[in-house]
mmCIF file of the N, C-alpha and C atoms, coordinates in Angstrom:
data_MODEL
# 
_entry.id   MODEL 
# 
loop_
_atom_site.group_PDB 
_atom_site.id 
_atom_site.type_symbol 
_atom_site.label_atom_id 
_atom_site.label_alt_id 
_atom_site.label_comp_id 
_atom_site.label_asym_id 
_atom_site.label_entity_id 
_atom_site.label_seq_id 
_atom_site.pdbx_PDB_ins_code 
_atom_site.Cartn_x 
_atom_site.Cartn_y 
_atom_site.Cartn_z 
_atom_site.occupancy 
_atom_site.B_iso_or_equiv 
_atom_site.pdbx_formal_charge 
_atom_site.auth_seq_id 
_atom_site.auth_comp_id 
_atom_site.auth_asym_id 
_atom_site.auth_atom_id 
_atom_site.pdbx_PDB_model_num 
ATOM 1   N N  . MET A 1 1  ? -30.140 107.197 14.093 1.00 0.00 ? 1  MET A N  1 
ATOM 2   C CA . MET A 1 1  ? -30.721 106.018 13.934 1.00 0.00 ? 1  MET A CA 1 
ATOM 3   C C  . MET A 1 1  ? -29.801 105.082 13.234 1.00 0.00 ? 1  MET A C  1 
ATOM 4   N N  . SER A 1 2  ? -28.702 105.684 12.454 1.00 0.00 ? 2  SER A N  1 
ATOM 5   C CA . SER A 1 2  ? -27.772 104.876 11.479 1.00 0.00 ? 2  SER A CA 1 
ATOM 6   C C  . SER A 1 2  ? -26.949 104.159 12.402 1.00 0.00 ? 2  SER A C  1 
ATOM 7   N N  . LYS A 1 3  ? -26.669 104.754 13.650 1.00 0.00 ? 3  LYS A N  1 
ATOM 8   C CA . LYS A 1 3  ? -25.559 104.154 14.313 1.00 0.00 ? 3  LYS A CA 1 
ATOM 9   C C  . LYS A 1 3  ? -26.397 102.615 14.846 1.00 0.00 ? 3  LYS A C  1 
ATOM 10  N N  . PHE A 1 4  ? -27.482 102.779 15.062 1.00 0.00 ? 4  PHE A N  1 
ATOM 11  C CA . PHE A 1 4  ? -28.162 101.643 15.707 1.00 0.00 ? 4  PHE A CA 1 
ATOM 12  C C  . PHE A 1 4  ? -28.292 100.490 14.552 1.00 0.00 ? 4  PHE A C  1 
ATOM 13  N N  . LEU A 1 5  ? -28.497 100.870 13.247 1.00 0.00 ? 5  LEU A N  1 
ATOM 14  C CA . LEU A 1 5  ? -28.567 99.955  12.304 1.00 0.00 ? 5  LEU A CA 1 
ATOM 15  C C  . LEU A 1 5  ? -27.435 99.462  11.845 1.00 0.00 ? 5  LEU A C  1 
ATOM 16  N N  . ASP A 1 6  ? -26.192 100.190 12.010 1.00 0.00 ? 6  ASP A N  1 
ATOM 17  C CA . ASP A 1 6  ? -24.807 99.837  11.877 1.00 0.00 ? 6  ASP A CA 1 
ATOM 18  C C  . ASP A 1 6  ? -24.525 98.770  12.883 1.00 0.00 ? 6  ASP A C  1 
ATOM 19  N N  . ALA A 1 7  ? -24.869 98.926  14.208 1.00 0.00 ? 7  ALA A N  1 
ATOM 20  C CA . ALA A 1 7  ? -24.455 98.042  15.150 1.00 0.00 ? 7  ALA A CA 1 
ATOM 21  C C  . ALA A 1 7  ? -25.394 96.570  14.923 1.00 0.00 ? 7  ALA A C  1 
ATOM 22  N N  . VAL A 1 8  ? -26.566 96.820  14.542 1.00 0.00 ? 8  VAL A N  1 
ATOM 23  C CA . VAL A 1 8  ? -27.368 95.568  14.215 1.00 0.00 ? 8  VAL A CA 1 
ATOM 24  C C  . VAL A 1 8  ? -26.561 94.823  12.967 1.00 0.00 ? 8  VAL A C  1 
ATOM 25  N N  . HIS A 1 9  ? -26.185 95.547  12.038 1.00 0.00 ? 9  HIS A N  1 
ATOM 26  C CA . HIS A 1 9  ? -25.485 94.958  10.796 1.00 0.00 ? 9  HIS A CA 1 
ATOM 27  C C  . HIS A 1 9  ? -24.431 94.290  11.145 1.00 0.00 ? 9  HIS A C  1 
ATOM 28  N N  . ASP A 1 10 ? -23.517 95.109  12.096 1.00 0.00 ? 10 ASP A N  1 
ATOM 29  C CA . ASP A 1 10 ? -22.200 94.528  12.574 1.00 0.00 ? 10 ASP A CA 1 
ATOM 30  C C  . ASP A 1 10 ? -22.520 93.089  13.386 1.00 0.00 ? 10 ASP A C  1 
ATOM 31  N N  . SER A 1 11 ? -23.413 93.256  14.364 1.00 0.00 ? 11 SER A N  1 
ATOM 32  C CA . SER A 1 11 ? -23.688 92.062  15.221 1.00 0.00 ? 11 SER A CA 1 
ATOM 33  C C  . SER A 1 11 ? -23.893 90.797  14.193 1.00 0.00 ? 11 SER A C  1 
ATOM 34  N N  . MET A 1 12 ? -24.913 91.126  13.509 1.00 0.00 ? 12 MET A N  1 
ATOM 35  C CA . MET A 1 12 ? -25.133 89.907  12.443 1.00 0.00 ? 12 MET A CA 1 
ATOM 36  C C  . MET A 1 12 ? -24.077 89.253  11.701 1.00 0.00 ? 12 MET A C  1 
ATOM 37  N N  . ARG A 1 13 ? -23.165 90.017  11.184 1.00 0.00 ? 13 ARG A N  1 
ATOM 38  C CA . ARG A 1 13 ? -22.017 89.648  10.554 1.00 0.00 ? 13 ARG A CA 1 
ATOM 39  C C  . ARG A 1 13 ? -21.053 88.814  11.297 1.00 0.00 ? 13 ARG A C  1 
ATOM 40  N N  . LEU A 1 14 ? -20.919 89.349  12.699 1.00 0.00 ? 14 LEU A N  1 
ATOM 41  C CA . LEU A 1 14 ? -20.283 88.501  13.729 1.00 0.00 ? 14 LEU A CA 1 
ATOM 42  C C  . LEU A 1 14 ? -20.774 87.108  13.875 1.00 0.00 ? 14 LEU A C  1 
ATOM 43  N N  . LYS A 1 15 ? -22.067 87.007  13.809 1.00 0.00 ? 15 LYS A N  1 
ATOM 44  C CA . LYS A 1 15 ? -22.815 85.901  13.884 1.00 0.00 ? 15 LYS A CA 1 
ATOM 45  C C  . LYS A 1 15 ? -22.823 85.016  12.700 1.00 0.00 ? 15 LYS A C  1 
ATOM 46  N N  . ARG A 1 16 ? -22.437 85.712  11.641 1.00 0.00 ? 16 ARG A N  1 
ATOM 47  C CA . ARG A 1 16 ? -22.217 84.908  10.253 1.00 0.00 ? 16 ARG A CA 1 
ATOM 48  C C  . ARG A 1 16 ? -23.410 84.782  9.564  1.00 0.00 ? 16 ARG A C  1 
ATOM 49  N N  . TYR A 1 17 ? -24.318 85.677  9.760  1.00 0.00 ? 17 TYR A N  1 
ATOM 50  C CA . TYR A 1 17 ? -25.771 85.662  9.034  1.00 0.00 ? 17 TYR A CA 1 
ATOM 51  C C  . TYR A 1 17 ? -25.227 85.862  7.510  1.00 0.00 ? 17 TYR A C  1 
ATOM 52  N N  . SER A 1 18 ? -26.076 85.440  6.626  1.00 0.00 ? 18 SER A N  1 
ATOM 53  C CA . SER A 1 18 ? -25.958 85.636  5.279  1.00 0.00 ? 18 SER A CA 1 
ATOM 54  C C  . SER A 1 18 ? -26.316 87.041  4.873  1.00 0.00 ? 18 SER A C  1 
ATOM 55  N N  . SER A 1 19 ? -25.606 87.649  3.860  1.00 0.00 ? 19 SER A N  1 
ATOM 56  C CA . SER A 1 19 ? -25.701 89.179  3.456  1.00 0.00 ? 19 SER A CA 1 
ATOM 57  C C  . SER A 1 19 ? -27.020 89.271  3.101  1.00 0.00 ? 19 SER A C  1 
ATOM 58  N N  . SER A 1 20 ? -27.882 88.334  2.444  1.00 0.00 ? 20 SER A N  1 
ATOM 59  C CA . SER A 1 20 ? -29.193 88.588  2.060  1.00 0.00 ? 20 SER A CA 1 
ATOM 60  C C  . SER A 1 20 ? -30.229 88.806  3.409  1.00 0.00 ? 20 SER A C  1 
ATOM 61  N N  . THR A 1 21 ? -29.748 87.890  4.483  1.00 0.00 ? 21 THR A N  1 
ATOM 62  C CA . THR A 1 21 ? -30.576 88.052  5.746  1.00 0.00 ? 21 THR A CA 1 
ATOM 63  C C  . THR A 1 21 ? -30.321 89.286  6.370  1.00 0.00 ? 21 THR A C  1 
ATOM 64  N N  . ILE A 1 22 ? -29.104 89.757  6.489  1.00 0.00 ? 22 ILE A N  1 
ATOM 65  C CA . ILE A 1 22 ? -28.601 91.087  7.147  1.00 0.00 ? 22 ILE A CA 1 
ATOM 66  C C  . ILE A 1 22 ? -29.316 92.070  6.212  1.00 0.00 ? 22 ILE A C  1 
ATOM 67  N N  . GLU A 1 23 ? -29.422 92.242  4.885  1.00 0.00 ? 23 GLU A N  1 
ATOM 68  C CA . GLU A 1 23 ? -30.188 93.176  4.093  1.00 0.00 ? 23 GLU A CA 1 
ATOM 69  C C  . GLU A 1 23 ? -31.612 93.164  4.471  1.00 0.00 ? 23 GLU A C  1 
ATOM 70  N N  . SER A 1 24 ? -32.237 92.056  4.381  1.00 0.00 ? 24 SER A N  1 
ATOM 71  C CA . SER A 1 24 ? -33.647 91.722  4.895  1.00 0.00 ? 24 SER A CA 1 
ATOM 72  C C  . SER A 1 24 ? -34.061 92.444  6.151  1.00 0.00 ? 24 SER A C  1 
ATOM 73  N N  . TYR A 1 25 ? -33.212 92.025  7.142  1.00 0.00 ? 25 TYR A N  1 
ATOM 74  C CA . TYR A 1 25 ? -33.444 92.320  8.544  1.00 0.00 ? 25 TYR A CA 1 
ATOM 75  C C  . TYR A 1 25 ? -33.274 94.006  8.807  1.00 0.00 ? 25 TYR A C  1 
ATOM 76  N N  . THR A 1 26 ? -32.287 94.519  8.310  1.00 0.00 ? 26 THR A N  1 
ATOM 77  C CA . THR A 1 26 ? -31.947 95.786  8.493  1.00 0.00 ? 26 THR A CA 1 
ATOM 78  C C  . THR A 1 26 ? -33.138 96.543  7.803  1.00 0.00 ? 26 THR A C  1 
ATOM 79  N N  . ASN A 1 27 ? -33.568 96.260  6.541  1.00 0.00 ? 27 ASN A N  1 
ATOM 80  C CA . ASN A 1 27 ? -34.684 96.770  5.995  1.00 0.00 ? 27 ASN A CA 1 
ATOM 81  C C  . ASN A 1 27 ? -35.890 96.703  6.744  1.00 0.00 ? 27 ASN A C  1 
ATOM 82  N N  . TRP A 1 28 ? -36.296 95.677  7.316  1.00 0.00 ? 28 TRP A N  1 
ATOM 83  C CA . TRP A 1 28 ? -37.524 95.587  8.215  1.00 0.00 ? 28 TRP A CA 1 
ATOM 84  C C  . TRP A 1 28 ? -37.242 96.422  9.438  1.00 0.00 ? 28 TRP A C  1 
ATOM 85  N N  . ILE A 1 29 ? -36.294 96.469  10.189 1.00 0.00 ? 29 ILE A N  1 
ATOM 86  C CA . ILE A 1 29 ? -36.072 97.138  11.100 1.00 0.00 ? 29 ILE A CA 1 
ATOM 87  C C  . ILE A 1 29 ? -36.074 98.583  10.681 1.00 0.00 ? 29 ILE A C  1 
ATOM 88  N N  . LEU A 1 30 ? -35.735 99.177  9.817  1.00 0.00 ? 30 LEU A N  1 
ATOM 89  C CA . LEU A 1 30 ? -35.681 100.402 9.317  1.00 0.00 ? 30 LEU A CA 1 
ATOM 90  C C  . LEU A 1 30 ? -37.258 100.791 8.796  1.00 0.00 ? 30 LEU A C  1 
ATOM 91  N N  . ARG A 1 31 ? -37.959 99.772  8.372  1.00 0.00 ? 31 ARG A N  1 
ATOM 92  C CA . ARG A 1 31 ? -39.359 100.371 8.243  1.00 0.00 ? 31 ARG A CA 1 
ATOM 93  C C  . ARG A 1 31 ? -40.234 100.379 9.492  1.00 0.00 ? 31 ARG A C  1 
ATOM 94  N N  . PHE A 1 32 ? -39.817 99.582  10.436 1.00 0.00 ? 32 PHE A N  1 
ATOM 95  C CA . PHE A 1 32 ? -40.509 99.594  11.688 1.00 0.00 ? 32 PHE A CA 1 
ATOM 96  C C  . PHE A 1 32 ? -40.247 100.991 12.489 1.00 0.00 ? 32 PHE A C  1 
ATOM 97  N N  . ILE A 1 33 ? -38.765 101.356 12.308 1.00 0.00 ? 33 ILE A N  1 
ATOM 98  C CA . ILE A 1 33 ? -38.719 102.607 12.892 1.00 0.00 ? 33 ILE A CA 1 
ATOM 99  C C  . ILE A 1 33 ? -39.367 103.883 12.269 1.00 0.00 ? 33 ILE A C  1 
ATOM 100 N N  . LEU A 1 34 ? -39.332 103.788 10.949 1.00 0.00 ? 34 LEU A N  1 
ATOM 101 C CA . LEU A 1 34 ? -39.986 104.918 10.249 1.00 0.00 ? 34 LEU A CA 1 
ATOM 102 C C  . LEU A 1 34 ? -41.547 104.712 10.439 1.00 0.00 ? 34 LEU A C  1 
ATOM 103 N N  . HIS A 1 35 ? -42.084 103.668 10.225 1.00 0.00 ? 35 HIS A N  1 
ATOM 104 C CA . HIS A 1 35 ? -43.406 103.385 10.819 1.00 0.00 ? 35 HIS A CA 1 
ATOM 105 C C  . HIS A 1 35 ? -43.855 104.228 12.099 1.00 0.00 ? 35 HIS A C  1 
ATOM 106 N N  . HIS A 1 36 ? -43.074 104.274 13.090 1.00 0.00 ? 36 HIS A N  1 
ATOM 107 C CA . HIS A 1 36 ? -43.264 104.738 14.581 1.00 0.00 ? 36 HIS A CA 1 
ATOM 108 C C  . HIS A 1 36 ? -42.570 106.075 14.500 1.00 0.00 ? 36 HIS A C  1 
ATOM 109 N N  . ASN A 1 37 ? -42.533 106.876 13.452 1.00 0.00 ? 37 ASN A N  1 
ATOM 110 C CA . ASN A 1 37 ? -41.891 108.153 13.540 1.00 0.00 ? 37 ASN A CA 1 
ATOM 111 C C  . ASN A 1 37 ? -40.547 108.133 14.058 1.00 0.00 ? 37 ASN A C  1 
ATOM 112 N N  . ARG A 1 38 ? -39.638 107.396 13.633 1.00 0.00 ? 38 ARG A N  1 
ATOM 113 C CA . ARG A 1 38 ? -38.156 107.314 14.033 1.00 0.00 ? 38 ARG A CA 1 
ATOM 114 C C  . ARG A 1 38 ? -37.915 107.091 15.457 1.00 0.00 ? 38 ARG A C  1 
ATOM 115 N N  . ARG A 1 39 ? -39.064 106.494 16.072 1.00 0.00 ? 39 ARG A N  1 
ATOM 116 C CA . ARG A 1 39 ? -38.717 106.054 17.658 1.00 0.00 ? 39 ARG A CA 1 
ATOM 117 C C  . ARG A 1 39 ? -37.577 104.985 17.652 1.00 0.00 ? 39 ARG A C  1 
ATOM 118 N N  . ASP A 1 40 ? -36.934 104.791 18.775 1.00 0.00 ? 40 ASP A N  1 
ATOM 119 C CA . ASP A 1 40 ? -35.970 103.996 19.047 1.00 0.00 ? 40 ASP A CA 1 
ATOM 120 C C  . ASP A 1 40 ? -36.583 102.575 19.341 1.00 0.00 ? 40 ASP A C  1 
ATOM 121 N N  . PRO A 1 41 ? -36.115 101.606 18.515 1.00 0.00 ? 41 PRO A N  1 
ATOM 122 C CA . PRO A 1 41 ? -37.021 100.130 18.921 1.00 0.00 ? 41 PRO A CA 1 
ATOM 123 C C  . PRO A 1 41 ? -36.821 99.570  20.221 1.00 0.00 ? 41 PRO A C  1 
ATOM 124 N N  . ARG A 1 42 ? -35.747 100.180 20.788 1.00 0.00 ? 42 ARG A N  1 
ATOM 125 C CA . ARG A 1 42 ? -35.570 99.815  22.248 1.00 0.00 ? 42 ARG A CA 1 
ATOM 126 C C  . ARG A 1 42 ? -36.589 100.155 23.209 1.00 0.00 ? 42 ARG A C  1 
ATOM 127 N N  . GLU A 1 43 ? -37.238 101.312 22.833 1.00 0.00 ? 43 GLU A N  1 
ATOM 128 C CA . GLU A 1 43 ? -38.160 102.090 23.659 1.00 0.00 ? 43 GLU A CA 1 
ATOM 129 C C  . GLU A 1 43 ? -39.478 101.591 23.291 1.00 0.00 ? 43 GLU A C  1 
ATOM 130 N N  . MET A 1 44 ? -39.810 100.560 22.339 1.00 0.00 ? 44 MET A N  1 
ATOM 131 C CA . MET A 1 44 ? -41.067 100.311 21.818 1.00 0.00 ? 44 MET A CA 1 
ATOM 132 C C  . MET A 1 44 ? -41.190 98.653  22.317 1.00 0.00 ? 44 MET A C  1 
ATOM 133 N N  . GLY A 1 45 ? -42.464 98.248  22.410 1.00 0.00 ? 45 GLY A N  1 
ATOM 134 C CA . GLY A 1 45 ? -42.950 96.944  22.950 1.00 0.00 ? 45 GLY A CA 1 
ATOM 135 C C  . GLY A 1 45 ? -43.843 96.211  22.012 1.00 0.00 ? 45 GLY A C  1 
ATOM 136 N N  . ALA A 1 46 ? -44.493 95.167  22.641 1.00 0.00 ? 46 ALA A N  1 
ATOM 137 C CA . ALA A 1 46 ? -45.533 94.475  21.923 1.00 0.00 ? 46 ALA A CA 1 
ATOM 138 C C  . ALA A 1 46 ? -46.619 95.209  21.320 1.00 0.00 ? 46 ALA A C  1 
ATOM 139 N N  . ALA A 1 47 ? -46.908 96.276  21.864 1.00 0.00 ? 47 ALA A N  1 
ATOM 140 C CA . ALA A 1 47 ? -48.027 97.117  21.104 1.00 0.00 ? 47 ALA A CA 1 
ATOM 141 C C  . ALA A 1 47 ? -47.604 97.766  19.807 1.00 0.00 ? 47 ALA A C  1 
ATOM 142 N N  . GLU A 1 48 ? -46.315 98.130  19.811 1.00 0.00 ? 48 GLU A N  1 
ATOM 143 C CA . GLU A 1 48 ? -45.902 99.021  18.515 1.00 0.00 ? 48 GLU A CA 1 
ATOM 144 C C  . GLU A 1 48 ? -45.627 97.844  17.461 1.00 0.00 ? 48 GLU A C  1 
ATOM 145 N N  . ILE A 1 49 ? -45.046 96.668  18.002 1.00 0.00 ? 49 ILE A N  1 
ATOM 146 C CA . ILE A 1 49 ? -44.916 95.536  17.238 1.00 0.00 ? 49 ILE A CA 1 
ATOM 147 C C  . ILE A 1 49 ? -46.169 95.079  16.575 1.00 0.00 ? 49 ILE A C  1 
ATOM 148 N N  . GLY A 1 50 ? -47.160 94.852  17.355 1.00 0.00 ? 50 GLY A N  1 
ATOM 149 C CA . GLY A 1 50 ? -48.294 94.496  17.021 1.00 0.00 ? 50 GLY A CA 1 
ATOM 150 C C  . GLY A 1 50 ? -49.002 95.340  15.907 1.00 0.00 ? 50 GLY A C  1 
ATOM 151 N N  . ALA A 1 51 ? -48.978 96.679  16.203 1.00 0.00 ? 51 ALA A N  1 
ATOM 152 C CA . ALA A 1 51 ? -49.504 97.594  15.379 1.00 0.00 ? 51 ALA A CA 1 
ATOM 153 C C  . ALA A 1 51 ? -48.750 97.684  13.911 1.00 0.00 ? 51 ALA A C  1 
ATOM 154 N N  . PHE A 1 52 ? -47.476 97.563  14.062 1.00 0.00 ? 52 PHE A N  1 
ATOM 155 C CA . PHE A 1 52 ? -46.675 97.314  12.682 1.00 0.00 ? 52 PHE A CA 1 
ATOM 156 C C  . PHE A 1 52 ? -46.964 96.183  11.925 1.00 0.00 ? 52 PHE A C  1 
ATOM 157 N N  . LEU A 1 53 ? -47.272 94.931  12.469 1.00 0.00 ? 53 LEU A N  1 
ATOM 158 C CA . LEU A 1 53 ? -47.571 93.846  11.938 1.00 0.00 ? 53 LEU A CA 1 
ATOM 159 C C  . LEU A 1 53 ? -49.091 93.588  11.233 1.00 0.00 ? 53 LEU A C  1 
ATOM 160 N N  . SER A 1 54 ? -49.952 94.508  12.204 1.00 0.00 ? 54 SER A N  1 
ATOM 161 C CA . SER A 1 54 ? -51.386 94.673  11.428 1.00 0.00 ? 54 SER A CA 1 
ATOM 162 C C  . SER A 1 54 ? -51.194 95.676  10.271 1.00 0.00 ? 54 SER A C  1 
ATOM 163 N N  . TYR A 1 55 ? -50.214 96.673  10.388 1.00 0.00 ? 55 TYR A N  1 
ATOM 164 C CA . TYR A 1 55 ? -50.474 97.550  9.266  1.00 0.00 ? 55 TYR A CA 1 
ATOM 165 C C  . TYR A 1 55 ? -49.990 96.764  8.035  1.00 0.00 ? 55 TYR A C  1 
ATOM 166 N N  . LEU A 1 56 ? -48.955 95.891  8.199  1.00 0.00 ? 56 LEU A N  1 
ATOM 167 C CA . LEU A 1 56 ? -48.167 95.299  7.026  1.00 0.00 ? 56 LEU A CA 1 
ATOM 168 C C  . LEU A 1 56 ? -49.410 94.228  6.473  1.00 0.00 ? 56 LEU A C  1 
ATOM 169 N N  . ALA A 1 57 ? -50.208 93.644  7.367  1.00 0.00 ? 57 ALA A N  1 
ATOM 170 C CA . ALA A 1 57 ? -51.209 92.740  6.832  1.00 0.00 ? 57 ALA A CA 1 
ATOM 171 C C  . ALA A 1 57 ? -52.407 93.653  6.294  1.00 0.00 ? 57 ALA A C  1 
ATOM 172 N N  . ASN A 1 58 ? -52.828 94.719  6.957  1.00 0.00 ? 58 ASN A N  1 
ATOM 173 C CA . ASN A 1 58 ? -54.095 95.329  6.566  1.00 0.00 ? 58 ASN A CA 1 
ATOM 174 C C  . ASN A 1 58 ? -53.793 96.362  5.251  1.00 0.00 ? 58 ASN A C  1 
ATOM 175 N N  . GLU A 1 59 ? -52.870 97.044  5.642  1.00 0.00 ? 59 GLU A N  1 
ATOM 176 C CA . GLU A 1 59 ? -52.543 98.164  4.486  1.00 0.00 ? 59 GLU A CA 1 
ATOM 177 C C  . GLU A 1 59 ? -51.769 97.482  3.266  1.00 0.00 ? 59 GLU A C  1 
ATOM 178 N N  . ASN A 1 60 ? -50.697 96.714  3.573  1.00 0.00 ? 60 ASN A N  1 
ATOM 179 C CA . ASN A 1 60 ? -49.878 96.270  2.494  1.00 0.00 ? 60 ASN A CA 1 
ATOM 180 C C  . ASN A 1 60 ? -50.090 94.800  2.027  1.00 0.00 ? 60 ASN A C  1 
ATOM 181 N N  . HIS A 1 61 ? -51.087 94.116  2.763  1.00 0.00 ? 61 HIS A N  1 
ATOM 182 C CA . HIS A 1 61 ? -51.408 92.867  2.176  1.00 0.00 ? 61 HIS A CA 1 
ATOM 183 C C  . HIS A 1 61 ? -50.175 91.863  2.393  1.00 0.00 ? 61 HIS A C  1 
ATOM 184 N N  . ILE A 1 62 ? -49.407 92.021  3.000  1.00 0.00 ? 62 ILE A N  1 
ATOM 185 C CA . ILE A 1 62 ? -48.017 91.232  3.350  1.00 0.00 ? 62 ILE A CA 1 
ATOM 186 C C  . ILE A 1 62 ? -48.470 89.755  3.880  1.00 0.00 ? 62 ILE A C  1 
ATOM 187 N N  . SER A 1 63 ? -48.092 88.738  3.203  1.00 0.00 ? 63 SER A N  1 
ATOM 188 C CA . SER A 1 63 ? -48.381 87.322  3.622  1.00 0.00 ? 63 SER A CA 1 
ATOM 189 C C  . SER A 1 63 ? -47.704 87.150  5.105  1.00 0.00 ? 63 SER A C  1 
ATOM 190 N N  . GLY A 1 64 ? -48.385 86.087  5.618  1.00 0.00 ? 64 GLY A N  1 
ATOM 191 C CA . GLY A 1 64 ? -47.771 85.686  6.857  1.00 0.00 ? 64 GLY A CA 1 
ATOM 192 C C  . GLY A 1 64 ? -46.412 85.279  7.006  1.00 0.00 ? 64 GLY A C  1 
ATOM 193 N N  . SER A 1 65 ? -45.981 84.688  5.982  1.00 0.00 ? 65 SER A N  1 
ATOM 194 C CA . SER A 1 65 ? -44.573 84.336  6.235  1.00 0.00 ? 65 SER A CA 1 
ATOM 195 C C  . SER A 1 65 ? -43.719 85.510  6.185  1.00 0.00 ? 65 SER A C  1 
ATOM 196 N N  . THR A 1 66 ? -43.932 86.603  5.285  1.00 0.00 ? 66 THR A N  1 
ATOM 197 C CA . THR A 1 66 ? -43.135 88.000  5.415  1.00 0.00 ? 66 THR A CA 1 
ATOM 198 C C  . THR A 1 66 ? -43.329 88.690  6.772  1.00 0.00 ? 66 THR A C  1 
ATOM 199 N N  . GLN A 1 67 ? -44.544 88.561  7.261  1.00 0.00 ? 67 GLN A N  1 
ATOM 200 C CA . GLN A 1 67 ? -44.808 89.176  8.560  1.00 0.00 ? 67 GLN A CA 1 
ATOM 201 C C  . GLN A 1 67 ? -43.889 88.676  9.770  1.00 0.00 ? 67 GLN A C  1 
ATOM 202 N N  . ASN A 1 68 ? -43.941 87.301  9.539  1.00 0.00 ? 68 ASN A N  1 
ATOM 203 C CA . ASN A 1 68 ? -42.879 86.500  10.449 1.00 0.00 ? 68 ASN A CA 1 
ATOM 204 C C  . ASN A 1 68 ? -41.451 86.879  10.316 1.00 0.00 ? 68 ASN A C  1 
ATOM 205 N N  . GLN A 1 69 ? -41.023 87.088  9.075  1.00 0.00 ? 69 GLN A N  1 
ATOM 206 C CA . GLN A 1 69 ? -39.662 87.632  8.902  1.00 0.00 ? 69 GLN A CA 1 
ATOM 207 C C  . GLN A 1 69 ? -39.266 88.894  9.460  1.00 0.00 ? 69 GLN A C  1 
ATOM 208 N N  . ALA A 1 70 ? -40.592 89.694  9.287  1.00 0.00 ? 70 ALA A N  1 
ATOM 209 C CA . ALA A 1 70 ? -40.335 91.236  9.775  1.00 0.00 ? 70 ALA A CA 1 
ATOM 210 C C  . ALA A 1 70 ? -40.306 91.118  11.370 1.00 0.00 ? 70 ALA A C  1 
ATOM 211 N N  . LEU A 1 71 ? -41.053 90.213  12.177 1.00 0.00 ? 71 LEU A N  1 
ATOM 212 C CA . LEU A 1 71 ? -41.193 90.166  13.294 1.00 0.00 ? 71 LEU A CA 1 
ATOM 213 C C  . LEU A 1 71 ? -39.882 89.717  13.987 1.00 0.00 ? 71 LEU A C  1 
ATOM 214 N N  . GLN A 1 72 ? -39.207 88.569  13.343 1.00 0.00 ? 72 GLN A N  1 
ATOM 215 C CA . GLN A 1 72 ? -37.970 88.173  13.700 1.00 0.00 ? 72 GLN A CA 1 
ATOM 216 C C  . GLN A 1 72 ? -36.876 89.306  13.409 1.00 0.00 ? 72 GLN A C  1 
ATOM 217 N N  . ALA A 1 73 ? -36.946 89.999  12.495 1.00 0.00 ? 73 ALA A N  1 
ATOM 218 C CA . ALA A 1 73 ? -35.894 91.164  12.527 1.00 0.00 ? 73 ALA A CA 1 
ATOM 219 C C  . ALA A 1 73 ? -36.112 92.038  13.554 1.00 0.00 ? 73 ALA A C  1 
ATOM 220 N N  . ILE A 1 74 ? -37.328 92.542  14.004 1.00 0.00 ? 74 ILE A N  1 
ATOM 221 C CA . ILE A 1 74 ? -37.684 93.274  15.045 1.00 0.00 ? 74 ILE A CA 1 
ATOM 222 C C  . ILE A 1 74 ? -37.205 92.740  16.297 1.00 0.00 ? 74 ILE A C  1 
ATOM 223 N N  . LEU A 1 75 ? -37.574 91.539  16.651 1.00 0.00 ? 75 LEU A N  1 
ATOM 224 C CA . LEU A 1 75 ? -37.138 90.895  17.917 1.00 0.00 ? 75 LEU A CA 1 
ATOM 225 C C  . LEU A 1 75 ? -35.685 90.799  17.978 1.00 0.00 ? 75 LEU A C  1 
ATOM 226 N N  . TYR A 1 76 ? -34.952 90.628  16.729 1.00 0.00 ? 76 TYR A N  1 
ATOM 227 C CA . TYR A 1 76 ? -33.548 90.558  16.917 1.00 0.00 ? 76 TYR A CA 1 
ATOM 228 C C  . TYR A 1 76 ? -33.103 92.004  17.382 1.00 0.00 ? 76 TYR A C  1 
ATOM 229 N N  . SER A 1 77 ? -33.558 92.958  16.687 1.00 0.00 ? 77 SER A N  1 
ATOM 230 C CA . SER A 1 77 ? -32.977 94.308  17.062 1.00 0.00 ? 77 SER A CA 1 
ATOM 231 C C  . SER A 1 77 ? -33.288 94.802  18.619 1.00 0.00 ? 77 SER A C  1 
ATOM 232 N N  . THR A 1 78 ? -34.548 94.383  19.084 1.00 0.00 ? 78 THR A N  1 
ATOM 233 C CA . THR A 1 78 ? -34.894 94.725  20.310 1.00 0.00 ? 78 THR A CA 1 
ATOM 234 C C  . THR A 1 78 ? -34.201 93.913  21.532 1.00 0.00 ? 78 THR A C  1 
ATOM 235 N N  . SER A 1 79 ? -33.965 92.494  21.122 1.00 0.00 ? 79 SER A N  1 
ATOM 236 C CA . SER A 1 79 ? -33.490 91.599  22.117 1.00 0.00 ? 79 SER A CA 1 
ATOM 237 C C  . SER A 1 79 ? -32.083 91.948  22.020 1.00 0.00 ? 79 SER A C  1 
ATOM 238 N N  . THR A 1 80 ? -31.238 92.210  21.206 1.00 0.00 ? 80 THR A N  1 
ATOM 239 C CA . THR A 1 80 ? -29.812 92.242  21.074 1.00 0.00 ? 80 THR A CA 1 
ATOM 240 C C  . THR A 1 80 ? -29.320 93.482  21.707 1.00 0.00 ? 80 THR A C  1 
ATOM 241 N N  . TYR A 1 81 ? -30.129 94.570  21.538 1.00 0.00 ? 81 TYR A N  1 
ATOM 242 C CA . TYR A 1 81 ? -29.697 95.898  22.160 1.00 0.00 ? 81 TYR A CA 1 
ATOM 243 C C  . TYR A 1 81 ? -30.526 96.520  23.230 1.00 0.00 ? 81 TYR A C  1 
ATOM 244 N N  . SER A 1 82 ? -31.176 95.678  23.952 1.00 0.00 ? 82 SER A N  1 
ATOM 245 C CA . SER A 1 82 ? -32.143 96.299  25.002 1.00 0.00 ? 82 SER A CA 1 
ATOM 246 C C  . SER A 1 82 ? -31.421 96.464  26.378 1.00 0.00 ? 82 SER A C  1 
# 
């Protein structure tokens, strides 16, 4: 999975994302992957994304704005490499 995260990182650098955004997005993508037992994000869809966001809200009490950041990171990874 490291190659996947490296590719996401490189893509974001090419698009001139800030280093803090790159770090945040790659951390959210990694958490999403680990939450779903190391499945490839390109093989997951709306159900898995919804389950992860619900987990963040219900188990970790993550705010709505932070959940939105996690969602945007996941969508970036799935749309860029699908």
